[in-house]
C-alpha positions as a Markdown table, in Angstrom:
| # | Residue | x | y | z |
|---|---|---|---|---|
| 1 | Unk | 28.1 | 34.2 | -1.0 |
| 2 | Unk | 26.8 | 36.3 | -3.7 |
| 3 | Unk | 23.0 | 37.0 | -4.0 |
| 4 | Unk | 22.6 | 35.0 | -7.2 |
| 5 | Unk | 24.4 | 32.0 | -5.5 |
| 6 | Unk | 22.1 | 32.3 | -2.5 |
| 7 | Unk | 19.1 | 32.5 | -4.8 |
| 8 | Unk | 20.2 | 29.3 | -6.7 |
| 9 | Unk | 20.9 | 27.5 | -3.4 |
| 10 | Unk | 17.4 | 28.4 | -2.0 |
| 11 | Unk | 15.8 | 27.3 | -5.3 |
| 12 | Unk | 17.6 | 24.0 | -5.2 |
| 13 | Unk | 16.6 | 23.5 | -1.5 |
| 14 | Unk | 12.9 | 24.3 | -2.3 |
| 15 | Unk | 12.9 | 21.9 | -5.2 |
| 16 | Unk | 14.4 | 19.1 | -3.0 |
| 17 | Unk | 11.8 | 19.8 | -0.3 |
| 18 | Unk | 9.0 | 19.6 | -2.8 |
| 19 | Unk | 10.3 | 16.4 | -4.3 |
| 20 | Unk | 10.6 | 14.8 | -0.8 |
| 21 | Unk | 7.1 | 15.9 | 0.2 |
| 22 | Unk | 5.6 | 14.6 | -3.1 |
| 23 | Unk | 7.3 | 11.2 | -2.7 |
| 24 | Unk | 6.0 | 10.8 | 0.9 |
| 25 | Unk | 2.5 | 11.6 | -0.2 |
| 26 | Unk | 2.7 | 9.2 | -3.1 |
| 27 | Unk | 3.5 | 6.3 | -0.7 |
| 28 | Unk | 0.1 | 6.3 | 0.8 |
| 29 | Unk | -1.2 | 5.1 | -2.5 |
| 30 | Unk | -4.3 | 2.9 | -1.6 |
| 31 | Unk | -5.7 | 0.6 | 1.0 |
| 32 | Unk | -6.0 | -2.3 | -1.5 |
| 33 | Unk | -3.8 | -5.3 | -0.8 |
| 34 | Unk | -2.9 | -7.7 | 2.0 |
| 35 | Unk | -2.8 | -6.6 | 5.6 |
| 36 | Unk | -1.4 | -8.5 | 8.6 |
| 37 | Unk | -1.9 | -8.0 | 12.4 |
| 38 | Unk | 1.6 | -8.7 | 13.8 |
| 39 | Unk | 0.4 | -9.6 | 17.3 |
| 40 | Unk | -1.6 | -12.7 | 16.4 |
| 41 | Unk | -1.1 | -13.4 | 12.7 |
| 42 | Unk | -4.5 | -12.4 | 11.5 |
| 43 | Unk | -4.6 | -11.1 | 7.9 |
| 44 | Unk | -7.1 | -9.7 | 5.5 |
| 45 | Unk | -7.3 | -8.7 | 1.8 |
| 46 | Unk | -9.0 | -5.7 | 0.3 |
| 47 | Unk | -9.5 | -5.3 | -3.4 |
| 48 | Unk | -11.8 | -2.4 | -4.3 |
| 49 | Unk | -15.2 | -3.0 | -2.7 |
| 50 | Unk | -14.3 | -6.6 | -1.9 |
| 51 | Unk | -12.7 | -7.9 | 1.3 |
| 52 | Unk | -11.6 | -11.3 | 2.6 |
| 53 | Unk | -12.0 | -10.9 | 6.4 |
| 54 | Unk | -9.5 | -12.1 | 9.0 |
| 55 | Unk | -11.7 | -15.2 | 9.3 |
| 56 | Unk | -11.5 | -16.0 | 5.6 |
| 57 | Unk | -15.0 | -14.8 | 4.7 |
| 58 | Unk | -15.4 | -13.0 | 1.3 |
| 59 | Unk | -17.8 | -10.0 | 1.6 |
| 60 | Unk | -18.0 | -6.4 | 0.4 |
| 61 | Unk | -17.9 | -3.0 | 1.9 |
| 62 | Unk | -17.5 | 0.7 | 1.2 |
| 63 | Unk | -14.2 | 1.5 | -0.4 |
| 64 | Unk | -12.3 | 4.8 | -0.8 |
| 65 | Unk | -8.7 | 5.0 | -1.8 |
| 66 | Unk | -7.4 | 5.3 | 1.8 |
| 67 | Unk | -10.3 | 3.8 | 3.8 |
| 68 | Unk | -12.6 | 0.8 | 4.0 |
| 69 | Unk | -15.8 | 0.1 | 6.0 |
| 70 | Unk | -17.7 | -3.2 | 6.2 |
| 71 | Unk | -20.2 | -5.0 | 8.4 |
| 72 | Unk | -18.8 | -8.3 | 9.8 |
| 73 | Unk | -20.6 | -11.2 | 8.1 |
| 74 | Unk | -22.9 | -13.6 | 10.0 |
| 75 | Unk | -20.4 | -16.5 | 10.1 |
| 76 | Unk | -17.6 | -14.4 | 11.6 |
| 77 | Unk | -17.2 | -13.5 | 15.3 |
| 78 | Unk | -18.6 | -10.1 | 16.0 |
| 79 | Unk | -21.3 | -10.5 | 13.3 |
| 80 | Unk | -23.2 | -7.3 | 12.5 |
| 81 | Unk | -20.5 | -5.0 | 13.9 |
| 82 | Unk | -19.2 | -2.2 | 11.7 |
| 83 | Unk | -15.4 | -2.2 | 11.1 |
| 84 | Unk | -13.6 | 0.9 | 9.9 |
| 85 | Unk | -10.1 | 0.9 | 8.5 |
| 86 | Unk | -8.0 | 3.9 | 7.4 |
| 87 | Unk | -4.6 | 3.9 | 5.8 |
| 88 | Unk | -2.0 | 6.0 | 7.6 |
| 89 | Unk | 0.8 | 5.4 | 5.0 |
| 90 | Unk | 1.7 | 2.7 | 2.5 |
| 91 | Unk | 2.7 | 0.2 | 5.2 |
| 92 | Unk | 0.3 | 1.0 | 8.0 |
| 93 | Unk | -3.4 | 0.8 | 8.5 |
| 94 | Unk | -5.6 | 1.4 | 11.6 |
| 95 | Unk | -8.6 | -0.9 | 12.1 |
| 96 | Unk | -11.3 | 0.6 | 14.5 |
| 97 | Unk | -13.9 | -1.6 | 16.2 |
| 98 | Unk | -17.4 | -0.3 | 17.3 |
| 99 | Unk | -16.2 | -0.1 | 20.9 |
| 100 | Unk | -13.5 | 2.4 | 19.8 |
| 101 | Unk | -10.7 | -0.1 | 20.1 |
| 102 | Unk | -7.9 | 0.3 | 17.5 |
| 103 | Unk | -5.5 | -2.1 | 16.0 |
| 104 | Unk | -2.5 | -1.1 | 14.0 |
| 105 | Unk | -2.1 | -3.4 | 10.9 |
| 106 | Unk | 0.9 | -3.7 | 8.6 |
| 107 | Unk | 1.2 | -4.6 | 5.0 |
| 108 | Unk | 2.0 | -8.3 | 4.6 |
| 109 | Unk | 5.2 | -9.2 | 3.0 |
| 110 | Unk | 5.1 | -11.5 | -0.1 |
| 111 | Unk | 5.8 | -14.7 | 1.9 |
| 112 | Unk | 2.9 | -14.0 | 4.3 |
| 113 | Unk | 0.5 | -13.2 | 1.5 |
| 114 | Unk | 1.6 | -16.3 | -0.4 |
| 115 | Unk | 1.1 | -18.6 | 2.6 |
| 116 | Unk | -2.3 | -17.1 | 3.3 |
| 117 | Unk | -3.5 | -17.6 | -0.3 |
| 118 | Unk | -2.1 | -21.2 | -0.3 |
| 119 | Unk | -3.9 | -22.0 | 3.0 |
| 120 | Unk | -7.2 | -20.7 | 1.7 |
| 121 | Unk | -7.0 | -22.8 | -1.4 |
| 122 | Unk | -6.3 | -25.9 | 0.7 |
| 123 | Unk | -9.6 | -25.4 | 2.6 |
């Protein structure tokens, strides 16, 4: 292989690696949206500073693009506890409780989100 061919090949590989790295980074776009806990079916919704907790209570918290923090409202179990959430990637979020316990949440699919919204409207 000639040196100019080697140079073109290396340049193409570098461009491919950069494109792949950029696309992986772009997937962890934001924590906003519907999240589900697969083990027991709980779900929550984050939209900016607003959250609907797993128990259906609307409240607000501290929002950053990839993290969210709120204090559990009075009517929910664990009232007064601080809950921290951080997004790992576009499909995965870790919720941390005050005792250090962690839960891995997944983005809800459309059907789960639709059913949650319909159930809340019925109440």
